[in-house]
C-alpha positions as CSV (number, residue, x, y, z in Angstrom):
1,X,111.6,74.0,91.0
2,X,112.7,71.1,93.2
3,X,113.9,70.6,96.7
4,X,117.5,69.7,97.6
5,X,118.9,68.9,101.0
6,X,122.3,67.8,102.4
7,X,124.1,67.0,105.6
8,X,127.9,67.1,106.0
9,X,129.5,65.8,109.2
10,X,133.1,65.6,110.4
11,X,132.3,62.1,111.8
12,X,130.4,59.1,110.5
13,X,126.9,58.7,112.1
14,X,123.4,57.4,111.4
15,X,121.7,60.7,111.9
16,X,123.0,62.2,108.6
17,X,120.6,60.0,106.6
18,X,117.8,60.5,109.1
19,X,118.2,64.3,109.0
20,X,118.2,64.2,105.2
21,X,115.0,62.2,105.0
22,X,113.3,64.5,107.5
23,X,114.6,67.5,105.6
24,X,113.1,66.2,102.4
25,X,109.7,65.7,104.1
26,X,109.7,69.5,104.9
27,X,110.6,70.2,101.2
28,X,107.9,67.9,99.8
29,X,105.8,71.0,98.6
30,X,108.7,71.7,96.2
31,X,108.1,68.5,94.1
32,X,106.2,65.3,94.3
33,X,107.2,63.3,91.2
34,X,109.8,61.3,93.1
35,X,112.6,61.6,95.6
36,X,116.0,60.1,96.5
37,X,119.1,60.2,98.6
38,X,122.7,59.4,98.2
39,X,125.3,58.8,101.0
40,X,129.0,58.2,101.1
41,X,130.5,54.9,102.3
42,X,134.2,54.2,102.8
43,X,135.0,50.7,101.8
44,X,138.2,48.6,101.4
45,X,138.0,49.5,97.7
46,X,137.7,53.2,98.3
47,X,134.8,55.7,98.4
48,X,131.4,54.6,97.3
49,X,128.2,56.7,96.9
50,X,125.0,54.6,97.5
51,X,121.9,56.0,95.8
52,X,118.3,55.1,96.6
53,X,115.5,56.8,94.7
54,X,111.9,56.0,93.6
55,X,108.7,57.7,92.4
56,X,106.3,58.7,95.1
57,X,106.3,60.9,98.3
58,X,109.2,61.0,100.7
59,X,107.2,59.4,103.5
60,X,106.3,56.5,101.3
61,X,109.6,56.0,99.6
62,X,111.6,56.1,102.8
63,X,109.1,54.2,105.1
64,X,111.2,52.0,107.4
65,X,114.4,52.9,105.4
66,X,117.4,51.3,107.1
67,X,120.0,53.9,107.7
68,X,123.8,53.4,107.8
69,X,126.7,55.4,109.2
70,X,128.0,58.1,106.9
71,X,129.5,61.6,107.1
72,X,127.7,62.9,103.9
73,X,124.2,62.5,102.6
74,X,122.3,64.5,100.0
75,X,118.7,64.3,98.9
76,X,116.2,65.6,96.3
77,X,112.5,65.8,95.8
78,X,111.6,66.1,92.1
79,X,109.3,68.5,90.2
80,X,109.7,67.8,86.5
81,X,110.7,70.8,84.4
82,X,113.0,69.0,81.9
83,X,113.3,65.4,80.7
84,X,110.3,63.2,81.2
85,X,107.3,64.3,83.2
86,X,104.8,62.3,85.1
87,X,102.3,62.8,82.4
88,X,104.2,60.4,80.2
89,X,105.6,58.2,82.9
90,X,108.6,59.2,85.1
91,X,111.9,57.9,83.8
92,X,113.5,56.6,87.0
93,X,117.0,57.5,85.6
94,X,116.0,61.2,85.7
95,X,115.2,61.0,89.4
96,X,117.9,62.4,91.6
97,X,120.5,62.1,93.0
98,X,122.4,61.1,89.8
99,X,125.9,59.7,90.0
100,X,128.7,58.4,87.8
101,X,132.3,57.1,88.3
102,X,135.2,58.0,86.0
103,X,138.9,57.4,86.5
104,X,138.3,56.1,90.0
105,X,136.5,59.3,91.0
106,X,132.9,59.0,92.1
107,X,130.6,62.0,91.7
108,X,126.9,62.5,92.7
109,X,124.7,65.5,92.1
110,X,121.4,67.0,93.1
111,X,120.0,70.0,91.3
112,X,117.2,72.5,91.8
113,X,116.4,74.7,88.8
114,X,116.1,74.5,85.1
115,X,118.7,75.2,82.4
116,X,117.1,76.7,79.2
117,X,117.9,75.2,75.9
118,X,119.1,71.9,77.2
119,X,118.4,69.1,74.7
120,X,118.1,66.4,77.3
121,X,117.8,66.1,81.1
122,X,119.5,69.2,82.5
123,X,120.9,67.6,85.6
124,X,122.5,64.8,83.5
125,X,123.9,67.5,81.3
126,X,125.5,69.2,84.2
127,X,127.0,66.0,85.4
128,X,128.3,65.1,81.9
129,X,129.8,68.6,81.7
130,X,131.8,68.1,84.9
131,X,133.0,64.6,83.9
132,X,134.0,65.7,80.4
133,X,136.0,68.7,81.7
134,X,139.8,68.4,81.6
135,X,140.1,70.8,84.5
136,X,140.0,69.8,88.2
137,X,136.6,69.8,89.9
138,X,136.9,73.2,91.4
139,X,138.0,74.9,88.2
140,X,135.2,73.1,86.4
141,X,132.6,74.5,88.8
142,X,134.0,78.0,88.3
143,X,133.7,77.5,84.6
144,X,130.1,76.4,84.9
145,X,129.3,79.6,86.7
146,X,130.9,81.5,83.9
147,X,129.4,79.7,81.0
148,X,125.9,78.6,82.3
149,X,124.2,81.7,83.7
150,X,120.9,80.1,85.0
151,X,119.2,78.4,86.8
152,X,120.7,76.0,89.3
153,X,121.4,75.3,92.9
154,X,123.7,72.2,93.2
155,X,125.0,70.0,96.0
156,X,127.7,67.7,94.7
157,X,129.5,64.9,96.5
158,X,132.9,64.3,94.9
159,X,134.7,61.3,96.4
160,X,134.9,62.4,100.1
161,X,134.3,66.1,99.6
162,X,131.1,68.1,99.1
163,X,130.5,71.2,97.0
164,X,127.6,73.6,97.0
165,X,127.0,75.9,94.0
166,X,124.4,78.6,93.3
167,X,124.1,80.3,89.9
168,X,125.3,83.9,89.7
169,X,121.7,85.3,89.4
170,X,120.6,83.4,92.5
171,X,117.3,82.3,90.9
172,X,116.5,79.5,93.3
173,X,116.9,79.7,97.1
174,X,119.6,77.9,99.0
175,X,120.9,78.2,102.6
176,X,123.4,76.6,104.9
177,X,123.4,76.3,108.7
178,X,125.2,74.6,111.5
179,X,123.8,72.1,114.1
180,X,125.1,72.2,117.6
181,X,127.1,69.0,117.1
182,X,129.1,70.6,114.2
183,X,127.1,69.0,111.4
184,X,126.4,71.3,108.5
185,X,123.0,71.5,106.7
186,X,122.3,72.7,103.2
187,X,118.7,73.2,102.2
188,X,116.6,74.8,99.5
189,X,114.6,76.5,102.2
190,X,115.3,77.4,105.8
191,X,112.2,75.7,107.2
192,X,114.0,72.3,107.7
193,X,116.9,74.2,109.4
194,X,115.0,75.2,112.6
195,X,117.5,73.4,114.8
196,X,120.5,75.1,113.1
197,X,122.6,78.1,114.1
198,X,124.3,80.7,111.9
199,X,121.9,80.1,109.0
200,X,122.8,82.1,105.9
201,X,121.9,82.1,102.2
202,X,124.5,80.7,99.8
203,X,125.4,83.8,97.8
204,X,124.6,84.1,94.1
205,X,127.7,82.8,92.2
206,X,129.2,81.2,95.3
207,X,131.0,77.9,95.6
208,X,131.4,76.3,99.0
209,X,133.7,73.3,99.7
210,X,133.3,70.9,102.6
211,X,136.0,68.4,103.5
212,X,137.1,66.6,106.6
213,X,139.2,69.5,107.9
214,X,137.4,72.7,106.8
215,X,134.4,74.5,105.3
216,X,135.5,77.2,102.8
217,X,133.8,79.6,100.5
218,X,136.2,79.1,97.6
219,X,134.7,81.3,95.0
220,X,132.3,84.3,94.5
221,X,131.5,85.3,91.0
222,X,132.5,88.9,90.3
223,X,129.2,89.7,88.4
224,X,126.7,88.1,90.8
225,X,123.2,89.5,91.0
226,X,120.5,89.1,93.6
227,X,117.7,87.7,91.4
228,X,115.5,85.3,93.5
229,X,112.4,84.2,91.6
230,X,109.4,86.1,93.1
231,X,107.3,83.0,92.6
232,X,109.3,81.5,95.4
233,X,108.0,84.1,97.8
234,X,104.4,84.2,96.4
235,X,103.8,80.5,96.2
236,X,106.5,77.9,96.5
237,X,108.2,78.6,99.8
238,X,107.0,77.6,103.2
239,X,105.7,80.7,105.0
240,X,108.2,79.9,107.9
241,X,111.2,79.9,105.6
242,X,113.4,83.0,105.6
243,X,114.4,85.1,102.7
244,X,115.8,88.6,102.5
245,X,116.1,88.7,106.3
246,X,112.5,88.0,107.0
247,X,110.0,85.2,106.9
248,X,108.0,84.5,103.7
249,X,104.9,85.1,105.9
250,X,106.2,88.7,106.5
251,X,106.6,89.3,102.8
252,X,103.2,88.0,101.9
253,X,101.6,90.2,104.6
254,X,103.3,93.2,103.0
255,X,101.9,92.3,99.6
256,X,98.4,91.9,101.1
257,X,98.6,95.4,102.6
258,X,99.8,96.9,99.3
259,X,96.9,95.2,97.6
260,X,94.5,96.7,100.1
261,X,96.0,100.1,99.7
262,X,95.5,99.8,95.9
263,X,91.7,98.9,96.3
264,X,89.5,101.3,94.3
265,X,86.2,99.4,94.1
266,X,85.3,98.1,97.5
267,X,85.2,100.7,100.3
268,X,86.7,100.1,103.7
269,X,84.4,98.6,106.4
270,X,82.0,97.4,103.7
271,X,79.1,95.4,105.3
272,X,77.7,92.2,103.8
273,X,81.2,91.5,102.4
274,X,83.7,88.9,103.6
275,X,87.3,88.2,102.7
276,X,88.6,84.7,102.1
277,X,92.1,83.5,101.1
278,X,92.5,80.5,98.9
279,X,94.2,77.8,100.9
280,X,97.0,77.8,101.6
281,X,99.3,80.3,100.0
282,X,96.5,83.0,99.6
283,X,95.5,83.1,103.3
284,X,98.3,85.3,104.7
285,X,97.9,88.1,102.1
286,X,94.1,87.8,102.5
287,X,94.2,88.3,106.2
288,X,96.4,91.3,105.8
289,X,94.0,92.8,103.2
290,X,91.1,92.1,105.5
291,X,92.8,93.9,108.4
292,X,93.7,96.9,106.3
293,X,90.2,97.3,104.8
294,X,88.4,96.5,108.1
295,X,86.3,93.9,106.3
296,X,85.4,90.6,108.0
297,X,87.6,87.6,107.3
298,X,85.9,84.2,107.0
299,X,87.6,81.0,105.9
300,X,84.6,79.7,103.8
301,X,87.0,77.8,101.5
302,X,88.9,74.9,103.0
303,X,90.9,72.0,101.7
304,X,89.2,68.6,101.6
305,X,92.4,67.0,102.9
306,X,94.7,68.8,105.4
307,X,98.0,68.4,103.6
308,X,100.8,69.9,105.7
309,X,103.5,70.0,103.0
310,X,101.8,71.0,99.8
311,X,101.3,67.5,98.4
312,X,98.0,68.5,96.9
313,X,99.2,71.5,95.0
314,X,97.5,71.6,91.6
315,X,99.8,74.1,89.9
316,X,102.6,71.5,89.7
317,X,100.4,68.8,88.1
318,X,101.5,68.0,84.6
319,X,98.4,68.5,82.4
320,X,95.3,70.8,82.3
321,X,92.9,67.9,82.5
322,X,94.5,66.5,85.6
323,X,94.6,70.0,87.1
324,X,90.9,70.6,86.5
325,X,89.9,67.2,88.0
326,X,92.1,67.9,91.0
327,X,90.7,71.4,91.6
328,X,87.1,70.1,91.8
329,X,88.1,67.6,94.5
330,X,90.5,69.9,96.3
331,X,88.1,72.3,98.2
332,X,85.1,72.3,100.4
333,X,82.9,75.2,101.2
334,X,80.7,76.6,104.0
335,X,77.4,77.4,102.4
336,X,75.8,78.9,105.5
337,X,78.4,81.8,105.4
338,X,78.3,82.2,101.6
339,X,74.6,82.5,100.7
340,X,73.7,86.2,100.1
341,X,77.2,87.5,100.8
342,X,79.7,89.5,98.6
343,X,82.9,87.5,98.6
344,X,86.4,88.9,98.1
345,X,88.6,86.0,97.2
346,X,92.4,86.5,97.4
347,X,94.9,84.0,95.9
348,X,98.6,84.3,95.5
349,X,98.7,84.5,91.7
350,X,96.7,83.7,88.7
351,X,98.5,81.5,86.3
352,X,96.1,79.5,84.1
353,X,93.0,80.5,85.9
354,X,91.9,76.9,86.6
355,X,91.7,77.1,90.4
356,X,90.1,80.5,90.6
357,X,87.4,79.7,87.9
358,X,86.4,76.6,89.8
359,X,86.2,78.5,93.1
360,X,84.1,81.3,91.5
361,X,81.7,78.7,90.1
362,X,81.3,76.9,93.4
363,X,80.7,80.2,95.3
364,X,77.9,81.1,93.0
365,X,76.4,77.7,93.3
366,X,76.3,78.2,97.1
367,X,74.5,81.5,96.7
368,X,77.2,84.2,96.7
369,X,75.7,87.6,95.7
370,X,79.0,88.7,94.1
371,X,82.6,87.4,93.8
372,X,85.5,89.7,93.6
373,X,89.1,88.4,92.9
374,X,92.2,90.2,94.2
375,X,95.7,89.0,93.5
376,X,98.8,90.3,95.4
377,X,101.0,89.9,92.3
378,X,101.2,91.4,88.8
379,X,99.7,89.5,85.8
380,X,101.7,86.5,84.7
381,X,101.9,86.9,80.9
382,X,104.9,84.9,79.7
383,X,106.4,81.5,80.0
384,X,109.2,80.5,82.3
385,X,112.3,78.6,81.3
386,X,113.9,78.7,84.8
387,X,112.1,76.0,86.7
388,X,108.4,77.0,86.8
389,X,105.9,74.9,84.9
390,X,104.8,77.6,82.5
391,X,105.8,76.2,79.2
392,X,103.6,78.3,76.8
393,X,102.2,81.8,76.8
394,X,98.9,80.6,75.4
395,X,98.1,78.6,78.6
396,X,98.1,81.8,80.7
397,X,94.9,83.5,81.6
398,X,96.3,87.0,81.3
399,X,98.4,86.5,78.2
400,X,97.0,88.7,75.4
401,X,93.9,89.5,77.5
402,X,92.9,92.8,79.1
403,X,92.0,92.9,82.8
404,X,88.3,93.1,81.7
405,X,88.6,90.2,79.3
406,X,90.2,88.1,82.0
407,X,87.5,89.0,84.5
408,X,84.8,87.8,82.0
409,X,86.8,84.6,81.3
410,X,86.8,83.6,85.0
411,X,83.3,84.8,85.7
412,X,84.2,87.3,88.5
413,X,82.3,90.5,89.3
414,X,85.6,92.4,89.5
415,X,89.3,91.5,89.2
416,X,92.3,93.4,90.7
417,X,96.0,92.8,91.0
418,X,99.3,94.6,91.7
419,X,101.5,96.3,89.2
420,X,105.0,95.3,88.4
421,X,106.3,98.5,90.1
422,X,104.6,97.4,93.4
423,X,107.3,94.7,93.6
424,X,110.1,97.2,94.0
425,X,110.0,96.4,97.7
426,X,112.1,93.4,96.8
427,X,115.8,93.5,95.6
428,X,114.7,91.2,92.8
429,X,115.3,91.2,89.1
430,X,114.5,87.7,87.8
431,X,110.8,87.7,88.3
432,X,110.4,90.1,85.3
433,X,110.4,87.4,82.6
434,X,107.0,85.9,83.3
435,X,105.6,89.1,84.6
436,X,106.4,90.7,81.3
437,X,109.8,92.5,81.6
438,X,112.6,90.4,80.1
439,X,116.2,90.1,81.2
440,X,119.2,89.0,79.2
441,X,120.8,86.4,81.4
442,X,123.8,86.1,79.1
443,X,124.7,89.8,79.5
């Protein structure tokens, strides 16, 4: 799970780079290991792709960055799922964009996703596959869609053309839109595309070509499937981003309402109870639950630092020790509203249980009479090989534990969550792997 962004323009200008950097800032929540951009320059010796990338946040890496005129720019913000992670030191070579030159052709790539079974950095593998192919670039990209089922969204600059590719299961989100001046934007999420018109999702199994004269959808895979990862809606995506025709906020509200409708322990209009959402991705579902159950909502848990773009997300940190330390520093509480109260805490998911256990302990220290955990998602019981940092089943709270065993493990008075069938409101297939229903992506 990373963030990719690109600008294609019919004319050279300085705003292509500026827009790309601003777009990456709005995708910072999708990865914070490092970031980079690449832009095309036409020189006397031909086409050149300049690359600039470093570890660190977008705002720090591109502070006072000097822009140049270009008609194409692509960018990436990295979340390590293959290759070297930050826990052992980022390998700068694995930061994106990545580019190579062969037979006078220059090619640069950014990639969001993760390809299972890759023996080395998967983005480098994709680039090497393209370079090694004896077919032309477009036939090669079709062949990749046929032979590599998941999981990738790609923006590729090839000499003076640009290509966009999304795997035929559509695991990760990708959209395109048009600025009023004719520039075209490609983004992992629609949040950075607020100034664009005619925004649409890149279809699963679709290849789009951009050149100086035309924008063309040149290929649609005949066996494409709508399989967006549900984790995108539950956790990763900005609430203002659009998916399946509605905002992520809209979908999270629906899940909160379903969670409230499934409630069997806490009656409606219960007094001396308050509902609170874990900042930030649990708040929308929590308010929806509160409204449906007619129980007071009170934001008694707040972040220590007001991070606008998810830079403080502990889920994407690389080790359990680092996650635990970050959790203890992440939240502040309002003891005057906690003491003597029964607290219903709603978070987006439970993965390892690190955050929710820390919160429960803190609420009890501040005098909570009882703590009840509700999750608007099914139990996560399996690892993910498609771009989520769930590498082993054993690290998961709900793997090989019953609901009661999990409740005891985190120290809650009660624990409730949705069933897998509750997610049938989405036209989704790919979430089933880590929620416990497997799919053969090679079928």
